[in-house]
C-alpha positions in Angstrom: 2.0 0.6 7.1 3.6 -0.5 10.6 1.1 -3.5 10.6 -1.6 -1.8 12.8 -4.8 -2.7 10.7 -6.4 -5.3 12.8 -9.7 -7.2 10.4 -12.0 -5.3 12.4 -10.7 -2.2 11.1 -9.2 -3.8 8.0 -13.5 -4.4 7.0 -14.7 -1.0 8.2 -12.4 0.5 6.3 -12.8 -0.8 3.3 -16.3 -1.3 3.4 -16.9 3.0 4.6 -14.4 3.1 1.1 -16.9 1.3 -0.8 -19.8 2.6 0.0 -18.7 6.5 -0.9 -16.7 5.4 -3.7 -17.7 1.8 -4.9 -16.1 2.2 -8.5 -12.6 3.2 -7.5 -10.2 0.2 -7.3 -9.4 -0.2 -3.8 -5.4 -1.2 -3.0 -4.5 -2.3 0.9 -1.1 -2.7 1.5 0.3 -3.7 5.5 2.5 -5.3 7.3 2.7 -8.6 9.3 4.9 -6.8 12.6 1.8 -7.1 14.6 1.1 -10.9 13.3 -2.4 -10.1 12.3 -1.7 -9.4 8.6 -3.2 -12.4 6.9 -6.6 -11.9 9.0 -6.8 -8.4 8.1 -6.3 -8.9 4.4 -8.7 -11.5 4.7 -11.5 -9.3 6.3 -10.5 -6.4 3.7 -10.4 -9.3 0.5 -13.9 -9.8 1.9 -15.3 -6.1 2.2 -14.6 -5.6 -1.2 -10.7 -4.4 -1.7 -9.8 -5.2 -5.4 -5.8 -6.0 -4.1 -4.1 -7.0 -1.3 -0.2 -6.8 -0.6 1.4 -9.8 0.2 4.6 -11.6 0.1 5.7 -15.1 -0.9 5.7 -17.6 2.0 9.8 -18.0 2.6 9.5 -13.7 2.5 6.5 -13.0 4.3 5.8 -12.1 8.0 7.5 -10.5 10.7 8.4 -6.6 9.4 6.9 -8.0 5.9 4.0 -8.8 4.2 1.3 -11.9 5.1 1.9 -14.7 3.4 0.8 -15.2 -0.1 0.0 -19.0 0.6 -1.8 -18.6 3.4 -4.3 -15.8 2.1 -4.7 -18.2 -1.5 -5.1 -21.5 0.4 -8.0 -19.3 2.9 -9.6 -18.1 0.1 -9.6 -21.1 -2.2 -13.4 -22.5 -2.0 -14.9 -18.5 -1.2 -16.1 -16.0 -3.6 -13.2 -14.0 -3.8 -10.8 -16.9 -4.9 -7.9 -15.6 -6.3 -8.2 -16.6 -9.8 -4.7 -17.4 -12.0 -2.8 -18.0 -8.9 -2.1 -21.8 -8.2 -0.7 -23.1 -5.4 1.8 -25.4 -7.3 3.5 -22.0 -8.4 3.0 -20.5 -5.3 5.4 -23.8 -4.1 7.8 -23.1 -7.1 8.6 -19.3 -6.3 8.2 -20.1 -2.5 11.1 -23.0 -2.8 13.9 -20.1 -5.1 13.0 -17.3 -2.3 13.4 -20.2 0.4 16.9 -21.1 -1.2 17.7 -17.4 -1.7 16.8 -15.5 1.5 19.7 -16.9 3.5 21.8 -14.2 1.0 20.3 -11.1 2.3 20.5 -12.5 6.1 22.7 -10.0 7.1 20.2 -7.1 5.9 17.0 -8.5 8.1 16.1 -7.9 11.5 16.3 -10.8 13.1 19.3 -9.2 15.7 16.2 -8.7 18.3 13.3 -9.8 16.0 12.5 -13.5 15.9 9.0 -13.4 14.7 6.0 -11.1 14.7 6.1 -8.8 17.8 2.4 -7.2 18.8 4.6 -4.4 20.2 4.2 -2.5 17.3 0.9 -1.0 18.4 2.9 0.9 21.1 5.4 2.4 19.0 4.2 2.2 15.2 7.3 1.7 13.6 6.3 1.1 10.3 7.7 -2.6 9.2 10.7 -1.3 7.0 11.4 1.5 9.1 11.8 -0.6 12.1 14.6 -2.8 9.9 16.7 0.6 9.8 16.6 1.9 13.0 17.3 -2.1 14.3 20.3 -1.7 12.0 21.3 2.0 13.0 20.9 1.2 16.3 23.4 -2.0 16.4 25.7 -0.1 14.7 25.8 2.8 17.0 26.8 0.4 20.1 23.0 0.9 21.1 22.1 -3.0 20.7 21.4 -3.8 24.3 19.0 -0.4 24.5 16.9 -1.5 21.3 13.7 -1.8 23.0 14.2 1.9 24.7 15.1 3.0 21.0 11.9 1.8 20.1 10.2 4.1 23.0 12.5 7.0 21.9 10.6 6.8 18.2 7.2 6.8 19.8 8.4 9.6 22.0 10.1 11.5 18.7 7.1 10.9 16.7 5.0 12.5 19.5 7.4 15.2 19.6 6.7 15.7 15.9 3.1 15.9 16.1 2.3 12.3 15.2 3.0 13.1 11.8 2.1 10.1 8.7 5.2 8.2 8.1 6.2 8.5 4.8 9.5 8.3 3.5 11.5 11.1 4.4 9.2 12.3 7.6 9.8 8.6 9.0 13.5 9.3 8.5 13.3 12.5 10.7 11.2 11.0 13.4 13.8 7.3 13.3 17.2 10.2 13.1 15.4 12.3 16.1 15.0 9.3 17.9 18.4 8.1 17.6 19.5 11.5 18.6 17.3 11.2 21.5 19.0 8.2 22.3 22.4 9.5 22.2 22.0 13.1 23.9 19.5 12.4 27.0 20.6 9.1 28.1 24.5 8.7 27.3 24.9 6.5 24.4 27.9 7.2 22.6 28.8 6.1 19.0 31.7 3.0 19.3 34.3 3.8 17.2 
C-alpha cells in the first residue's frame, strides 16, 4: 500500500498467483507515492490481474492511486482494453473532481509533498498513513523535522518487527514514531 510495487515485481506477483490459482479473481491495489504506479498497474493488467485500483486523474498521484485516464489510454489498443470506460466519461468525472478538490485541500499532504517521492522505498509509509503522519507532525510542531519523522517511522517499524501495516498496526507504528521523535530528540508539542 505504500506505493512500493514496481512494474517487474507486480508482473512477477500476478503471474505467480495466476499460475497457481488461475480461477481466483485477482485485485491489485497500490499508491503512487513513488511515481511508478501507472507502469506497475499496466504490468499487472498485462500479467492477468482482473482488477487494478485507480483514481480519477484530478485526484490521483502522490499518496493516492495511479491515474485512471493514463491507464485507460495506455490499454486502449491492447488486448486488455477497458470496456465501458470511455475517455469522454473519464473527462467529465475529472472536470467535476478538479473543481471539487480545492475544498479538500486543507486535508492533503501538500505541505511537504508537492509531487511523488521515491523516498517511500526507504521508509515504507503507506499512502494514507503518510498524509496522517504529516498532519500529526505539523500539528505537534514538528514541521521542520518531517524528514526526520519519516526516518523515525522506519525505525519504529523495525523495532515493532516490520509488521504488515493494516490500519490499526500502522497507527501503532505512527504513534511510536511520533513518541520516539518527541522523547529522543526533544520535540515538544506546541500549545
